[in-house]
C-alpha positions as CSV (number, residue, x, y, z in Angstrom):
1,M,-16.6,12.1,-46.2
2,T,-13.8,12.3,-44.2
3,T,-14.4,11.0,-40.5
4,T,-12.1,12.1,-37.7
5,R,-10.9,10.2,-35.6
6,T,-11.0,10.7,-31.6
7,T,-8.6,8.9,-29.4
8,K,-9.1,8.3,-25.6
9,P,-5.9,10.0,-23.6
10,K,-3.4,7.1,-22.9
11,Q,-4.3,6.0,-19.0
12,P,-0.7,5.6,-16.8
13,T,0.8,2.7,-16.6
14,R,-1.1,0.6,-14.0
15,D,2.1,-2.0,-12.8
16,H,2.4,-4.0,-9.9
17,G,3.9,-6.6,-7.3
18,G,2.7,-9.5,-7.1
19,G,1.4,-10.8,-10.7
20,L,3.0,-14.9,-9.6
21,D,0.6,-16.6,-12.4
22,A,2.6,-15.2,-15.3
23,A,6.2,-16.1,-13.2
24,I,5.0,-19.6,-12.8
25,R,3.6,-19.8,-16.3
26,A,7.1,-18.1,-17.8
27,H,8.9,-20.1,-14.9
28,G,6.9,-23.3,-14.3
29,G,6.2,-24.4,-10.5
30,I,2.9,-24.4,-9.5
31,R,3.0,-21.5,-6.8
32,A,3.4,-23.1,-3.5
33,E,6.5,-23.5,-4.8
34,W,6.3,-20.1,-4.9
35,L,8.7,-17.0,-3.5
36,D,6.6,-14.2,-3.7
37,L,9.1,-11.3,-3.3
38,S,7.8,-8.6,-5.3
39,T,4.9,-7.0,-2.8
40,G,5.9,-4.6,0.5
41,I,3.8,-7.2,2.3
42,N,4.7,-8.5,6.3
43,P,6.1,-12.1,5.3
44,V,4.9,-13.0,9.2
45,P,0.5,-11.7,9.3
46,Y,-1.3,-10.9,12.1
47,P,-2.0,-15.0,13.9
48,R,-5.9,-15.6,12.8
49,P,-8.6,-15.5,16.1
50,D,-10.9,-18.0,15.4
51,L,-13.8,-16.5,14.5
52,S,-17.9,-16.5,15.5
53,G,-20.2,-18.1,12.8
54,D,-21.8,-14.9,13.0
55,A,-18.2,-13.3,11.4
56,W,-19.4,-15.3,8.1
57,T,-23.0,-15.7,7.9
58,A,-24.8,-12.1,9.0
59,L,-25.1,-8.8,7.8
60,P,-21.8,-7.2,9.4
61,D,-23.7,-5.2,12.9
62,T,-23.1,-1.2,13.9
63,A,-21.6,-2.7,16.9
64,A,-19.5,-4.3,15.3
65,M,-18.9,-1.7,12.5
66,Q,-18.4,1.3,15.9
67,A,-15.6,-1.6,17.7
68,L,-13.3,-1.0,14.5
69,D,-13.7,2.9,14.5
70,L,-12.6,3.0,17.3
71,A,-9.5,0.0,17.5
72,A,-8.6,2.3,14.4
73,R,-9.1,5.9,16.4
74,A,-6.1,4.4,19.4
75,F,-3.8,2.6,17.1
76,W,-4.0,5.9,14.9
77,A,-4.1,8.3,17.4
78,V,-6.7,9.4,15.0
79,P,-8.0,13.3,16.2
80,D,-11.3,13.1,17.6
81,T,-12.6,15.7,15.2
82,A,-11.6,13.5,12.7
83,G,-13.3,11.2,10.9
84,V,-12.1,7.5,9.9
85,V,-14.4,5.6,6.3
86,A,-13.1,2.0,6.2
87,A,-13.1,-0.2,3.0
88,P,-12.6,-3.7,1.2
89,G,-9.3,-1.9,0.4
90,A,-7.1,0.8,-0.1
91,S,-7.3,0.6,-3.7
92,A,-10.7,0.9,-3.0
93,L,-10.3,4.4,-1.2
94,I,-8.3,5.4,-4.2
95,A,-10.4,4.2,-6.8
96,R,-13.1,6.4,-5.2
97,L,-11.3,9.3,-4.1
98,P,-11.2,11.2,-7.1
99,A,-14.5,12.1,-7.7
100,L,-15.2,13.9,-3.9
101,W,-13.3,17.0,-5.6
102,P,-14.2,18.5,-9.1
103,S,-11.7,17.1,-11.8
104,G,-8.8,19.5,-12.0
105,R,-4.9,19.5,-12.1
106,V,-3.6,17.0,-10.0
107,D,0.6,17.0,-9.1
108,I,1.3,13.2,-7.7
109,P,5.6,13.1,-7.7
110,A,6.8,10.2,-9.7
111,P,8.0,7.5,-9.6
112,T,6.0,6.2,-6.8
113,Y,2.7,3.4,-7.2
114,N,0.9,4.0,-10.1
115,E,-2.8,3.1,-9.1
116,H,-3.0,7.6,-7.8
117,A,-2.7,8.7,-10.6
118,A,-4.8,5.7,-12.9
119,S,-7.4,6.3,-11.1
120,F,-6.9,11.1,-11.1
121,A,-6.7,10.2,-14.6
122,A,-9.5,8.5,-15.1
123,H,-12.0,10.7,-13.4
124,G,-10.8,13.2,-16.2
125,W,-8.3,15.2,-13.6
126,D,-4.9,16.1,-15.1
127,I,-2.1,14.9,-14.2
128,T,0.8,18.5,-13.6
129,K,2.4,19.9,-11.9
130,D,1.9,23.3,-13.8
131,R,-0.8,25.2,-11.6
132,A,-1.8,21.5,-10.1
133,D,-4.5,22.7,-6.8
134,T,-4.1,19.3,-5.3
135,R,-1.2,16.6,-4.9
136,V,-0.9,13.4,-3.6
137,L,1.6,11.8,-1.9
138,V,2.1,8.0,-0.7
139,H,4.4,8.6,2.8
140,P,6.6,6.5,3.2
141,N,6.6,6.3,-1.4
142,N,6.4,2.7,-2.5
143,P,9.3,2.4,-3.6
144,T,12.1,4.1,-2.6
145,G,11.1,4.9,0.5
146,H,11.2,9.1,1.1
147,F,9.3,10.6,3.4
148,A,7.3,13.4,2.6
149,H,9.0,16.9,3.6
150,D,6.9,20.2,4.6
151,A,7.5,22.3,1.3
152,Q,5.1,19.7,0.1
153,L,3.0,19.6,2.2
154,D,2.2,23.0,1.3
155,M,-1.2,22.4,-1.2
156,P,-4.6,23.8,-0.9
157,R,-5.7,20.2,-0.8
158,L,-4.0,17.0,-0.6
159,V,-4.1,12.7,-0.2
160,L,-1.7,11.2,2.5
161,D,-1.5,7.7,1.8
162,E,0.7,6.3,4.7
163,S,0.1,2.3,3.4
164,F,3.5,1.8,4.2
165,C,4.0,3.8,7.6
166,D,2.6,1.5,10.4
167,V,6.6,0.2,10.2
168,A,7.2,3.9,11.1
169,P,4.6,5.2,13.2
170,D,6.9,8.1,14.9
171,H,6.4,10.1,11.1
172,S,2.7,9.3,10.2
173,L,1.3,13.2,9.7
174,I,-2.2,12.0,11.2
175,G,-2.4,15.0,12.9
176,M,-2.8,17.4,9.3
177,S,-6.3,15.0,9.3
178,T,-7.9,17.9,10.3
179,R,-7.4,19.7,8.1
180,S,-9.8,21.1,5.8
181,D,-9.9,18.9,2.5
182,T,-7.3,16.1,3.4
183,L,-7.1,12.9,3.2
184,I,-4.6,10.2,4.5
185,L,-5.1,6.3,3.5
186,K,-4.0,3.3,5.7
187,S,-3.6,0.3,4.5
188,F,-5.2,-2.8,6.7
189,G,-3.2,-5.0,4.6
190,K,0.6,-4.5,4.6
191,F,1.8,-4.5,8.5
192,W,-0.2,-7.2,9.5
193,G,0.2,-9.4,6.5
194,L,-3.7,-10.4,5.7
195,A,-3.5,-8.5,2.0
196,G,-6.4,-11.3,1.1
197,L,-8.9,-9.4,3.7
198,R,-8.3,-5.9,1.9
199,L,-9.5,-3.5,4.6
200,G,-8.5,0.0,4.5
201,F,-8.9,2.9,5.7
202,A,-9.4,7.2,4.8
203,I,-9.1,9.4,7.9
204,G,-10.0,13.3,7.4
205,P,-12.5,15.6,7.6
206,R,-15.4,14.0,8.1
207,A,-17.5,16.1,4.5
208,L,-14.9,13.9,2.6
209,T,-15.3,10.6,4.9
210,D,-19.2,10.8,4.8
211,R,-19.0,11.5,1.0
212,L,-17.1,7.9,0.8
213,S,-18.9,6.9,3.0
214,E,-21.9,7.0,1.1
215,M,-19.9,6.3,-1.7
216,L,-19.5,2.8,-0.1
217,G,-22.7,2.0,0.4
218,P,-23.9,-0.3,3.5
219,W,-21.7,-3.6,4.5
220,P,-18.6,-2.1,2.9
221,V,-15.7,-4.3,5.0
222,S,-17.1,-8.4,6.0
223,G,-16.9,-9.7,8.6
224,P,-14.1,-11.8,9.6
225,A,-12.7,-8.2,8.4
226,L,-14.3,-6.4,10.8
227,A,-13.4,-8.6,13.9
228,I,-10.0,-10.0,12.1
229,A,-8.6,-6.0,12.4
230,T,-10.7,-5.2,15.2
231,Q,-8.4,-7.0,18.0
232,A,-5.4,-7.1,15.2
233,L,-5.4,-3.0,15.5
234,S,-6.2,-3.8,19.5
235,D,-2.8,-5.4,19.9
236,A,0.1,-2.4,20.3
237,D,2.0,-5.8,21.8
238,W,2.3,-7.8,18.6
239,A,2.9,-4.3,16.4
240,A,6.2,-3.8,18.9
241,R,7.8,-7.1,18.3
242,T,7.1,-6.7,14.7
243,R,8.5,-3.9,14.2
244,E,11.5,-5.1,15.6
245,R,12.0,-7.9,14.2
246,L,11.1,-6.4,10.5
247,G,13.6,-3.3,11.3
248,R,16.2,-6.3,11.6
249,D,15.3,-8.6,9.0
250,A,15.6,-5.2,6.3
251,H,19.1,-4.6,8.2
252,R,19.5,-8.8,7.4
253,L,18.4,-7.8,3.5
254,D,20.7,-5.0,2.5
255,A,23.6,-7.1,3.6
256,L,23.0,-9.6,1.4
257,M,22.4,-7.5,-1.3
258,T,25.4,-5.2,-0.6
259,G,27.4,-8.2,-0.9
260,A,26.2,-9.2,-3.7
261,G,27.1,-6.5,-5.6
262,A,23.8,-4.4,-5.4
263,E,23.0,-0.9,-4.1
264,T,20.7,0.2,-1.8
265,L,18.2,2.8,-2.4
266,G,15.9,2.8,0.0
267,G,12.6,1.0,1.1
268,T,11.1,0.7,4.2
269,P,11.0,-2.3,6.6
270,L,8.0,-4.2,4.4
271,F,10.4,-3.9,0.5
272,R,13.9,-2.6,0.4
273,L,14.7,-0.8,-3.4
274,Y,18.1,-1.8,-5.0
275,R,20.2,-0.6,-7.2
276,V,21.8,-3.4,-10.0
277,D,23.3,-3.8,-13.3
278,D,20.9,-5.4,-15.0
279,A,17.6,-5.6,-13.1
280,A,15.4,-8.3,-15.8
281,R,18.6,-10.3,-15.2
282,W,18.4,-10.7,-11.4
283,Q,14.9,-11.4,-12.0
284,D,15.5,-13.4,-14.2
285,R,17.7,-15.2,-11.8
286,L,15.2,-15.1,-9.3
287,A,13.2,-16.5,-11.1
288,H,14.8,-19.7,-11.8
289,A,14.8,-21.0,-7.9
290,Q,11.8,-19.9,-8.2
291,I,11.5,-16.7,-6.9
292,W,9.8,-13.7,-7.6
293,S,10.9,-9.7,-7.4
294,R,10.1,-6.4,-8.2
295,V,11.7,-4.6,-11.0
296,F,10.7,-0.8,-12.6
297,P,9.5,0.6,-16.7
298,Y,11.2,3.7,-15.4
299,D,14.3,2.3,-14.6
300,P,16.3,-1.3,-16.3
301,H,18.4,-1.1,-13.0
302,W,15.9,-0.4,-9.9
303,L,15.0,-4.2,-7.7
304,R,12.5,-4.5,-5.2
305,L,12.7,-7.3,-3.1
306,G,10.3,-8.1,0.2
307,I,10.7,-9.4,3.4
308,P,11.2,-13.0,3.7
309,G,10.1,-15.4,6.3
310,P,11.8,-16.3,8.5
311,S,12.2,-20.3,6.5
312,D,12.5,-18.6,3.9
313,W,17.1,-16.6,4.0
314,P,18.5,-20.4,3.5
315,R,17.1,-19.6,0.3
316,L,16.7,-16.7,-1.0
317,E,20.9,-17.1,-0.3
318,E,21.6,-19.7,-1.6
319,A,19.6,-17.4,-5.2
320,I,21.8,-14.8,-4.7
């Protein structure tokens, strides 16, 4: 008697920035001693306001959700006819959105943020360019920083991940959120530097955002996240100052790295991508100075660095 074994399809590789615990195990030290430049999170976070006791102890009410909705609509200039759904992080939305449509063929141009491919594959989709009717574009892309071009937008169904677009709001494709079968994702944690708050948004036709809201269930966003994000999204002056600072710091980091022999390939004002002779060797050298960087399994020459905080520049300059 013979038995037939079935094997599950190979899932896309999921590698990320962060992972500081692994760096500490390999190189020593404690978390407080490390400078984590492996992510694209603003190193100068939005100042956290004092919160009322209700934000911590009461279930979030409708008024708080409506206040966040209004602040998000104003900040991103969301069309009136589009819906907005808030979730506990953009990753929570990425994990659910393939279930909005019947499984099919999706084009996810690589290299890019790998959670999209992992999520679609987990929902039974084929990741392929061949006869795809759905496309996922990270805009600007992570890690290259490239913006989507018009030819890429010619697809019946689109997911536009604008998690890093708040540094370049003029490039936002928010106007497409009224188009049928188009969703735009926004991440709060990166530009505002509060990734631990876990907050993300999906913007698009109400038929889709209403279904996503049902998938998330009641009270998907915590009271503290509602209060902090509503204030932050209403603070246009802070956003403008932050864009200016990040732009200056990105140029400063490029100058430092090119002076050390690296080639600037792209990125955004929240992270920079470089070509180096040996990315693993660069990562190891920086790790000896307890600075964590990002390398990529698909290219041994790519090194990504986040933007250092104001007091961290001398340490990075010495290490490089």
